[in-house]
N, C-alpha and C positions, 0 to 999 in steps of 0.2 A: 454728297450725293443725294441723300434723304432730302435735304433742303431745296436743292435744284429739282428734284422731281416734284416738290408740293408747289414750288413756284411756277413751274411749267403747268402742272394740271390747273391751278387757279388762273394762270393766265387764259389757258384755252378756254376755260369755263366763263371768264370774264368777258372774253370777246363774244362768245356764243349768246351769253346772257344781254349783252349790250345790243347784238344784231337782233335779238328777239324782242327786247323790251322797248326799244324805239317805235316798232310797228305798232305794238300792242298800246303803248300811251297815246300814238296817234288815233288809233281805233277807239280807245276810251274817250279821247276827247271829242271824237266825232259822235260817239254815241250820247255823251252827256249834252251836246249842243243840240243834237237831234231831239232828245228827250225834252229839253227845255224849250225847244222851237213849238214841238208838239204841245208843251203846256200852254205857250202863247196862243196857238191856234184855238185851243179849247177855252181860254179865257175871252178871245175875241168873239167865239161862238155863243158863249154865255151871254156876253154883253149885247151881241146882236138879238139874240132871243129875248132878252129883257127889254130891248128897244123896240122890237115889233109888238111884244104883249102890252107895252105902255100905249103903242099907237092904236091897238085894238079897244081900249079903253074908252067908253063914250064920254066925251067933255062936253058937249053942248055947243061947242063953238070951235072955229077953226084957229090954228096957231099960224097966224100971218100967212094964210092961205097955202101952208105947207102941211101935207099929210104926215109928215115925220115930227114927232114931238121934240122939244128940247129937253135933254136929261142932263143931270149932273155927271161930270166925268169922274171916274176914279183915278187915284194917282197923281203924280206930277204932270204938269203940262208936257206934252210930247210923248208920254208914254202909252197915252189912248188918244186917239184921232178918230172924230167921226167926219165922214163924209156923206152929206145930205143928198137926197135925189137930185136937188137942182144945181149942186155942186158947191154949196156952202161947206167949209171946212172949219170944225171946232175943234179946238184942243191943240192947235199948232199947225204949222204948214206940214204938208205931206213931204218927206225926203225924197229927192229924185230917185234913190236906189228903191224906194218903196212903191213907186208909180205902177210898176207891171202888176204886183199883187193887188193893189187898190183897184186898177182896171179890171182885173179878173174878178174881184168880189163885186163890183157892181154889174157886172154881167151875170151874176148869179153863181159864180164858183169860188169856194174858198181856197185860198193860196197862202204860201209861206215862203220866206227866202232867207237864207243865212249868207250874208256877204263876206263873213270872216271877219268884219268889224262891228257888225251890228245884225240883229234879227228883226224880222218883219213877219207878221201874220195878219191876214186879212179875211173877214168873213162877210157875207152879204147880209143885209137887213131889208126883206121884202115887205113893202107896204101895200103895194097892187101891182097889177100887171106891167103897169109902165113906170113905176116908181121903185127903185132899188137903191139903198144908200150902202155903205161899207163902214165897217168897224176895224180899225188898223190899231195893232197893238205893237209897240216897238220895245225892243230890248237891247240894251248895250253889251259890249263883248263880257264885261265882268258878269252880267246876269245870265248870259248864255254859258258861261263857263263854271256856273254855281254848282257845286257837288262833284267838281273835277277833283278837286283836293284829296278828298278821301280815298277816291279810285286811285288816285296816283301813289297815295300813301300806302294802301294796300299792295299795289304792283311792286312797290320799292321793298315792302317787307318780304314779299314772296322771292323777290330777287335776292334779298340779304339772307334768307332762309336757304335759297339755293346755294350760295355762295359758301356759306357756314357748312351746308352738307357735303358740297364738294370738297372743302377744305378738309373736313374730317375724314372723308374717304381718300382724298389723296395722300393724306399723311398716313393712314393706315396702310395704304397699297405701298406707298414709299418705304414706310418701315419693314413691311414685310420683304420688299425687293432687297433693302439695305442691309437687312440681318444677316443673310448668308455671306455677304462681302465683308462684314465685320467678323464673322466667324473665321472666315478666310484670313483677314489681316492677323487676327489673334493667334492663329495657328502658325503663320509665318512669324511673328514676334516671338512665340516660344521656341520655334526652331532656331531662331537668331540667338536667343538667350541660351541655348544649350540644350533644350529639351527635344531630342531626336525622336522621341516617341509621340509627339504631338501630330495629329491628323486633323485634316479639314473635314467638316462635317458633309453630309449630304443636303442637296436643296431642291427645289423645283425649278430652278434656273438652270438650263442646260449649259450655257456658257460658263457660268461661275462653277459648276461641277466640274467642267473640262479643266480648269485653272486649278481647282482643288485637287483633281487626280494627279494633275502634273506635278503640284507642290508635294503630293504623297511620294510620288516616284522620286522626286529629288532627295527627300529625306531618306527614303530607305537606301538610296544610293550612297548618300553621306554615311550613312551607318556601315554599309558593306566596306566603304574604304577606310573608316576608322578602324573596323574590325581588322582588316589587313593589315592596316599599320601597327597595332598592336601586336598581331601575330609576327610580323616581320621584326618588331623591336625585341620581342622575346626571343626569337631565333637568334637575332644578333647578339643579344646579351649570352645566350649559351654558347655560341661560336667563339665569342671572345674571352669569356671568363674560364672556359676549359683549358685553353692553351696557357693563359696568364696563371692559373693553380699549377700547372705542369712546370712552368718556367720558375715560379716562386720556389717549388720544391728543388729545383736543379741549383738555384742559388744557394739555397741552404747547404748543398753538397760541395761548394767552393772552399777550398781549405784556407785560402789567404784572407784573414779578417777584414782588411782594408777593401780589397775588392769584393768580397761578398756584401759588405756594408753599402757600398757604392751601388753594386746591382741590385740589392735589395732596395734602396731608395728609388731607384730607376723603375722597379717593378710597380712599387707602391704609387709612384706618381702615374704610371700608365694605367693601374686599376683605378685611381681616381678619376682619370680623364675618362676612361670608359664608363665608370659609373655615371659622370656627369653628362655624357652624350646620350646614354640610354635614358636617363632622367627627363632629358628634352624630348627624346623621340616617343617616350611614353605619355607625354601629356596627351590626355584625352579631350580636356576642355581647352577652348580658344577663347579670347578676348572678343566679345560681341558688342553691338550696339548697345545692348541692355545688361550686359554683364554688370554685377555689383555684388559687393559684399561689406560687411562691417571690419574696417581694418583693426579696430580696437579689440572685438571678439577674436578675430584669427590669432593676432599677435599675442593675446592672452592664453590662446588654446597651445599655440606653439611653444611660448614661454614655457607653460607647465610642462610640456613634453622635454624640453632640453634641461630643465630644472632638475631632474633626476640624475643626469650626467654630470651637471654642474656640482651637486652635492657630492657626489662620487669622487670627483676630482678636486673636492675642496676648492671650488671657483666661487668667489663673492658675486652674486649676480642681484642686479638693481633693475626695477621694471618700473617704468614711469609712463603714466598718461592712460593706462588702462582703466582708471576707476572714473573716468569722464564720460561723456555721452558718446554715442555711437557716431563713427566717422566713415560713412559710405564711400567707397572707391570704385573705379570703372575696371573691376577684375573679378573673376571667379574666385571663390575661397581656395579652390585646389591651386590656382596659379599664385595666389598669394603666398599661401603655405609653401609652396616650391621655392618661391623667391627668398622667403625668410629662412627656411631649412638652409639653403646654400650659403647665405650670409653668416647664420650662426654656426654652420658646420665649418667654415672658415675660421672662425674664433677658436673652436676646440682643435681643428687640425694644425693651426699655424701657431699657436701659443703654447706655452708650457703649463702643465698642470698646476693649479693654484692660482693662476692669473685671472684677475676679475674682469668683469665686462657689465656693460649697461645695455638696456634695451628700453626704447621709448617712441611713443608715437604722440603726435600733436598736429593741430591744423596749421598750415604755413599762411604768411599774410598774401600770397598771390593766388589763393584759393585752391592750392593743392593740399595734400596730405603727406608729412614727412615721417618716415620711419627710421630711426637711427639707430645703428648698432656700433658700439665703440668698446675698444678693450684697452688694456694697460700692458700690452705686449710691446714687441720691438717695432711694430708698425710695418708700412710697406717698404719694400726694399728698394732704395733710390738707384741701385744699379741696375735693377731687373727693368721690364718694361713698366711703364706708368701705371701704377695702380695694381702691382702683383706683388705677392710676397715671395720669399726664397723659397724655392722648391714647388712653386705653384704655375700652373699653366694658365690660369686667368680664365679658363673655359667657364667655370661656376658662376663668376661674377658676370661673365658676358651673356649668360643665359637670364641672371637675375636682371641684368640692364634691359635685355629685350623686353622681359615682361613688364618692368617699369615704364619703358617708351610706349609699349603697346596700349598701356592705360592713358597715355598723355603726358607722361611724366618723364623723369631721368634717374639716373643713378649716378652719386658723387661719391669719389674716393678722397679720403683727406686724413689729417691727423687728429687724435682724439685728445681731449683736454688731459687725459692721464699719460699721454705720450705714445700712445699706441696708434693702432689704425681706427679709422671712422668710416663706416660705410652708410650713406643716406639714401633711402629709396624715397624718391619724390613722385607720389601716385596721382593720377587724376582724379577728380571726383566724379561720383556716379550720377548720371543724369536724374533729375527729379521726377 
C-alpha cells in the first residue's frame, strides 16, 4: 500500500509539473528571444548613430554624390546590412521577411521582427531632412536562442527538486498512513498465532480504527468462548469421574475374582477413555498459520518427564536425535507435547514393566519431521482394529493423529525392529 501511495503521489505531481513546465519553458523561450531581439535593436541603433556621426564629419569632398559615407561593416556578410538613402544595399540583400522593418526604418521609425526562424532589427540613419538610410541587423535562430539553455536547465533543476520534495513528502505521508495498517496486521497475526491478548492500537485513520475495534471485539469473543469451553470441560471431568470412582469401589466389592477382574478392566478402560476425551476437550491452543515450535526441544522435555517413570519401572530408554539442531514444526509446543504424551503413555500402559523403548526425532526426506516411538512389547493386536492394542480404544492415538494431520503430516502405525509397536508422527515444517 505504501508503494502505491508513493507512486500515485509522484504521478500526480509529475503530471502537474509537466502541465506547468511546458508554458514556463515557452515563456522562457519568448523572453530570451525578446531580449536577444532587443540586443539586436540596440546594436542596429549604435551602428546607425555611428554612421550618422561619420557623415557629420567634414571631409572636403563628396563621396560619389551620396551624403551617406561608406563604412566598414562589422561581422559576417548578411549579419549587418546597410540600406543607403538612394536605395543602395551594402552587406547583402535584404531578406524578404525583413523588408517591412527596413521600410519602417527608412521612414524614421526603428522596428524589429521575430519570424520564428530569424530575427531582424532595423534603425534609421538620418543624414538630412530628405535622406534617411537604414541599418538592418540579422540574427539566425541559434543566436536568438542564445542563453535559453541555462534557463531551461534551471527550470529543469527546479522541477527535479519539486519531484524529489514531493517524493519525500509522499513517502512520509504513505508511511504514516500505512503504519496503522501494519500494526493492525501484526495484531491479527499475533491472534492467529494464539496470543488472544493482542490488541490493535489506535490511529488517526477512522476507517482503520473501526477495523481495529472489530478485531479487538473478535479476540475478546474468542477468549470468552475458550473460557466457556474450559469450564464445560472441567464440569464434564467432574461429572464423569465421580460416578467412575463410585463404580470402581463397587467393583472391589464383587466376590467373584474373575468377574471382579473383568469389571475392573472395563472400568479402567472407561477411565482411560474419559481421560483422553477430556485431554482433547481441554486443549486451549489450536494449530494456526504461524504456530511453530522446536520438535527437538519439546521431545527432549517430554522424554525427561517420562524418564523418571521409566527408571522406576526399570525400562531401558533410548533417546535419539535431540542433540542435533532445531527442527521447527507447524504446531504449538502444547499440542506437540500432548501428542507425545499420548504415544509415550501407550507404551507404559500396554507393555509390561521392564520392556524397553526408543524415542527419536529426525528430518524426513520429503521435507517433514519424523518423531518415532518404538517399543519391544507385543505390538499391535492383529485381531483388533488396525493400529490398536489389546484393551485399547484407540482414541488416544486418534487424538495424536488429528494433531499430526493438523500440522500437515500424518501418523503411521507399524512394527518396531524390536518386534513391538512403532508409532511415527510425521509433522509438517513450520513456515519460515
